[in-house]
N, CA, C and O of each residue as an XYZ file, in Angstrom:
328
protein
N     147.558   -222.231    -91.106
C     149.130   -221.800    -91.682
C     148.953   -220.462    -90.611
O     149.968   -219.896    -90.207
N     147.804   -220.076    -90.251
C     148.142   -218.670    -89.249
C     149.209   -218.714    -88.539
O     149.939   -217.761    -88.270
N     149.417   -220.600    -87.987
C     150.571   -220.210    -87.258
C     151.724   -220.471    -87.405
O     152.661   -220.290    -86.627
N     151.703   -221.047    -88.727
C     153.337   -220.726    -89.733
C     153.575   -219.240    -89.610
O     154.575   -218.842    -89.013
N     152.683   -218.375    -90.160
C     152.670   -216.808    -90.231
C     153.535   -216.009    -88.936
O     154.474   -215.214    -88.988
N     152.840   -216.546    -87.853
C     153.252   -215.960    -86.763
C     154.582   -216.276    -86.260
O     155.365   -215.542    -85.658
N     154.709   -217.570    -86.633
C     156.288   -218.254    -86.179
C     157.388   -217.496    -87.112
O     158.496   -217.989    -86.903
N     157.417   -216.705    -87.841
C     157.972   -216.468    -89.296
C     158.890   -215.411    -88.681
O     158.403   -214.319    -88.388
N     160.384   -215.698    -88.434
C     161.208   -214.946    -87.976
C     161.267   -213.360    -88.407
O     161.410   -212.401    -87.648
N     161.053   -213.346    -90.446
C     160.714   -211.965    -90.986
C     159.531   -211.316    -90.190
O     159.549   -210.114    -89.927
N     158.734   -211.953    -89.897
C     157.569   -211.046    -89.409
C     157.673   -210.739    -87.731
O     157.079   -209.824    -87.162
N     158.306   -211.438    -87.277
C     158.500   -211.204    -85.771
C     159.504   -210.242    -85.282
O     159.514   -209.692    -84.181
N     160.520   -210.087    -86.442
C     161.545   -209.179    -85.989
C     161.601   -207.640    -86.552
O     162.389   -206.722    -86.323
N     159.921   -207.781    -87.755
C     159.700   -206.369    -88.217
C     159.126   -205.846    -87.183
O     158.931   -204.659    -87.443
N     158.787   -206.080    -86.240
C     158.046   -205.015    -85.179
C     159.256   -204.587    -84.069
O     158.821   -203.732    -83.298
N     160.198   -204.838    -83.882
C     161.339   -204.513    -82.916
C     162.175   -203.250    -83.673
O     162.574   -203.426    -84.825
N     162.392   -202.124    -83.059
C     162.714   -201.242    -83.733
C     164.366   -201.112    -83.501
O     164.809   -201.034    -82.355
N     165.210   -201.094    -84.623
C     166.724   -200.977    -84.361
C     167.420   -199.718    -83.751
O     166.954   -198.601    -83.975
N     168.273   -199.851    -83.161
C     169.311   -199.008    -82.607
C     169.893   -198.076    -83.668
O     170.418   -198.521    -84.689
N     169.795   -196.874    -83.422
C     170.472   -195.762    -84.213
C     171.846   -195.607    -84.100
O     172.367   -195.139    -83.088
N     172.397   -195.931    -84.967
C     173.906   -195.833    -85.247
C     174.121   -194.510    -84.867
O     173.212   -193.680    -84.868
N     175.592   -194.193    -84.450
C     175.832   -193.194    -83.775
C     176.911   -192.854    -84.699
O     177.016   -191.629    -84.645
N     177.672   -193.279    -85.430
C     178.507   -192.779    -86.854
C     178.057   -192.489    -87.729
O     176.875   -192.826    -87.807
N     178.486   -191.909    -88.625
C     177.933   -191.265    -90.167
C     177.941   -192.603    -91.179
O     176.943   -192.864    -91.852
N     179.133   -193.416    -91.228
C     179.256   -194.349    -91.907
C     178.433   -195.689    -90.950
O     179.176   -196.671    -90.930
N     177.940   -195.780    -90.663
C     177.226   -196.468    -89.759
C     175.812   -196.411    -90.115
O     174.995   -197.331    -90.123
N     175.614   -194.841    -90.487
C     173.969   -194.846    -90.415
C     173.812   -194.958    -91.842
O     172.840   -195.504    -92.364
N     174.859   -194.391    -92.529
C     174.407   -194.880    -94.329
C     174.549   -196.103    -94.421
O     173.637   -196.562    -95.109
N     175.420   -197.067    -93.981
C     175.067   -198.419    -94.296
C     173.702   -199.070    -93.336
O     173.233   -200.147    -93.705
N     173.142   -198.420    -92.192
C     172.111   -199.133    -91.872
C     170.987   -198.533    -92.474
O     169.922   -199.127    -92.304
N     170.969   -197.273    -93.279
C     169.512   -197.225    -93.795
C     169.598   -197.855    -95.366
O     168.576   -197.978    -96.040
N     170.817   -198.205    -95.824
C     170.778   -198.658    -96.884
C     170.278   -200.014    -96.617
O     169.168   -200.448    -96.923
N     171.090   -200.544    -96.097
C     170.452   -202.125    -95.448
C     168.872   -202.281    -95.251
O     168.076   -203.140    -95.632
N     168.735   -201.108    -94.506
C     167.319   -200.889    -94.607
C     166.220   -200.950    -95.819
O     165.223   -201.669    -95.881
N     166.702   -199.963    -96.789
C     165.671   -199.724    -97.738
C     165.727   -201.131    -98.101
O     164.640   -201.684    -98.271
N     167.227   -202.097    -98.314
C     166.980   -203.114    -99.345
C     166.300   -204.686    -98.813
O     166.131   -205.807    -99.294
N     166.052   -203.983    -97.550
C     164.882   -205.079    -96.733
C     163.180   -204.755    -97.503
O     162.221   -205.521    -97.409
N     163.197   -203.563    -98.161
C     161.411   -203.247    -98.478
C     161.552   -204.271    -99.592
O     162.490   -204.860   -100.130
N     159.949   -204.231    -99.739
C     159.897   -205.083   -100.652
C     159.779   -204.015   -102.340
O     159.699   -204.652   -103.391
N     159.782   -203.106   -102.369
C     159.375   -202.106   -103.065
C     160.135   -200.795   -102.396
O     160.798   -200.668   -101.367
N     159.697   -199.781   -103.553
C     159.880   -198.117   -103.152
C     159.561   -197.768   -101.860
O     158.420   -198.061   -101.501
N     160.422   -197.107   -100.917
C     160.054   -196.622    -99.559
C     160.025   -195.285    -99.065
O     161.148   -194.795    -99.179
N     159.328   -194.612    -98.640
C     159.620   -193.235    -97.989
C     160.193   -193.257    -97.040
O     160.251   -194.291    -96.374
N     160.922   -191.901    -96.596
C     162.327   -191.698    -95.764
C     161.289   -191.699    -94.747
O     161.899   -192.341    -93.892
N     159.933   -191.394    -94.115
C     159.191   -191.698    -93.068
C     159.082   -193.079    -92.777
O     158.708   -193.291    -91.624
N     159.346   -194.325    -93.635
C     158.852   -195.801    -93.486
C     160.411   -196.315    -93.426
O     160.496   -197.491    -93.072
N     161.317   -195.843    -93.627
C     162.878   -196.222    -92.874
C     163.015   -195.567    -91.712
O     163.484   -196.295    -90.838
N     162.747   -194.298    -91.314
C     163.046   -193.738    -89.985
C     162.244   -194.707    -89.136
O     162.965   -195.224    -88.282
N     161.354   -194.997    -89.108
C     160.141   -195.542    -88.378
C     161.191   -196.904    -88.230
O     160.711   -197.503    -87.267
N     162.049   -197.467    -88.574
C     162.207   -198.786    -88.515
C     163.203   -198.684    -87.311
O     163.336   -199.759    -86.726
N     164.053   -197.473    -86.720
C     165.315   -196.790    -85.907
C     164.613   -196.670    -84.831
O     163.402   -196.571    -85.025
N     165.020   -196.640    -83.612
C     164.891   -195.998    -82.207
C     165.842   -193.957    -82.431
O     167.035   -193.727    -82.626
N     164.956   -193.183    -82.322
C     165.893   -192.027    -82.387
C     166.293   -191.724    -83.386
O     167.314   -191.036    -83.362
N     165.689   -192.085    -84.750
C     166.438   -191.630    -85.972
C     165.408   -190.726    -86.404
O     164.191   -190.908    -86.410
N     166.171   -189.578    -86.817
C     165.288   -188.035    -87.433
C     165.083   -188.602    -88.138
O     165.776   -189.565    -88.466
N     163.666   -188.123    -88.872
C     163.593   -188.412    -90.473
C     164.225   -187.139    -91.270
O     164.270   -187.169    -92.500
N     164.638   -186.189    -90.647
C     165.383   -185.359    -91.912
C     166.810   -185.405    -91.901
O     167.411   -184.719    -92.728
N     167.324   -185.977    -91.241
C     168.707   -186.943    -91.205
C     169.036   -188.406    -92.136
O     170.081   -188.905    -92.551
N     167.245   -188.891    -92.246
C     167.597   -190.053    -92.989
C     167.194   -189.662    -94.175
O     167.343   -190.406    -95.145
N     166.527   -188.232    -94.304
C     166.409   -187.804    -95.745
C     167.305   -187.514    -96.424
O     167.250   -187.869    -97.601
N     168.559   -186.703    -95.909
C     169.930   -186.749    -95.960
C     170.391   -187.623    -96.482
O     170.645   -187.443    -97.673
N     170.737   -189.029    -95.857
C     171.228   -190.035    -96.182
C     170.950   -190.645    -97.432
O     171.698   -191.321    -98.137
N     169.627   -190.272    -97.629
C     168.929   -191.377    -98.982
C     169.183   -190.405   -100.172
O     169.254   -190.690   -101.368
N     169.313   -189.104    -99.525
C     169.602   -188.675   -100.975
C     171.030   -188.468   -101.430
O     171.197   -188.196   -102.619
N     171.998   -188.556   -100.693
C     173.362   -188.833   -100.488
C     173.675   -190.013   -101.206
O     174.392   -190.143   -102.199
N     172.878   -191.063   -100.402
C     173.180   -192.190   -101.315
C     172.781   -192.277   -102.972
O     173.333   -192.792   -103.945
N     171.630   -191.562   -102.787
C     171.213   -191.565   -104.694
C     171.774   -190.464   -105.295
O     171.368   -190.247   -106.437
N     172.879   -189.443   -104.693
C     173.807   -188.870   -105.720
C     174.909   -189.749   -105.852
O     175.819   -189.627   -106.673
N     174.749   -190.876   -104.779
C     176.012   -191.549   -105.033
C     176.054   -192.844   -106.104
O     176.953   -193.603   -106.464
N     174.588   -192.709   -106.442
C     174.047   -193.887   -107.178
C     173.527   -195.331   -106.812
O     173.045   -196.238   -107.490
N     173.899   -195.144   -105.080
C     173.808   -196.307   -104.473
C     171.992   -196.944   -104.382
O     171.556   -198.053   -104.072
N     171.207   -195.519   -104.857
C     169.536   -195.872   -104.518
C     169.059   -194.871   -105.655
O     169.590   -193.947   -106.272
N     167.904   -195.436   -105.649
C     167.320   -194.670   -106.882
C     166.448   -194.023   -106.361
O     165.653   -194.637   -105.651
N     166.282   -192.487   -106.539
C     164.893   -191.476   -106.449
C     163.852   -191.770   -107.029
O     164.041   -191.802   -108.245
N     162.652   -192.045   -106.690
C     161.434   -191.984   -107.373
C     160.858   -190.445   -107.734
O     161.490   -189.420   -107.479
N     159.619   -190.480   -108.338
C     159.364   -189.024   -108.800
C     158.421   -188.685   -107.592
O     158.012   -187.524   -107.567
N     158.046   -189.462   -106.663
C     156.877   -189.474   -105.875
C     157.643   -189.063   -104.472
O     157.063   -188.459   -103.569
N     158.769   -189.396   -104.422
C     159.896   -188.641   -103.325
C     160.294   -190.156   -102.718
O     161.302   -190.235   -102.015
N     159.607   -191.194   -102.954
C     160.029   -192.649   -102.449
C     161.583   -193.131   -102.809
O     162.202   -192.601   -103.732
N     162.026   -193.960   -102.167
C     163.693   -194.242   -102.745
C     163.678   -195.917   -102.543
O     163.179   -196.585   -101.638
N     164.355   -196.291   -103.638
C     164.380   -198.122   -103.535
C     165.903   -198.419   -104.250
O     166.427   -197.624   -105.030
N     166.434   -199.548   -103.887
C     167.508   -199.847   -104.279
C     167.568   -200.373   -105.850
O     168.643   -200.706   -106.349
């Protein structure tokens, strides 16, 4: 079964970092989509590490904005989830 796991597209693509979008609307969408792909709650750092050149403070701001808009849930421990 090791060969099946290694060939899985989900695992293969999880290693490659995504480009950080330039526009704010695209950043919001990218952060939300990244959080949707998480199996559970994720920290700001976990989301930021998925992108090239994404600043943690910017990702935190976007996650807080999405939470205020009711698009994501903020957990007591500082993580976020859909």
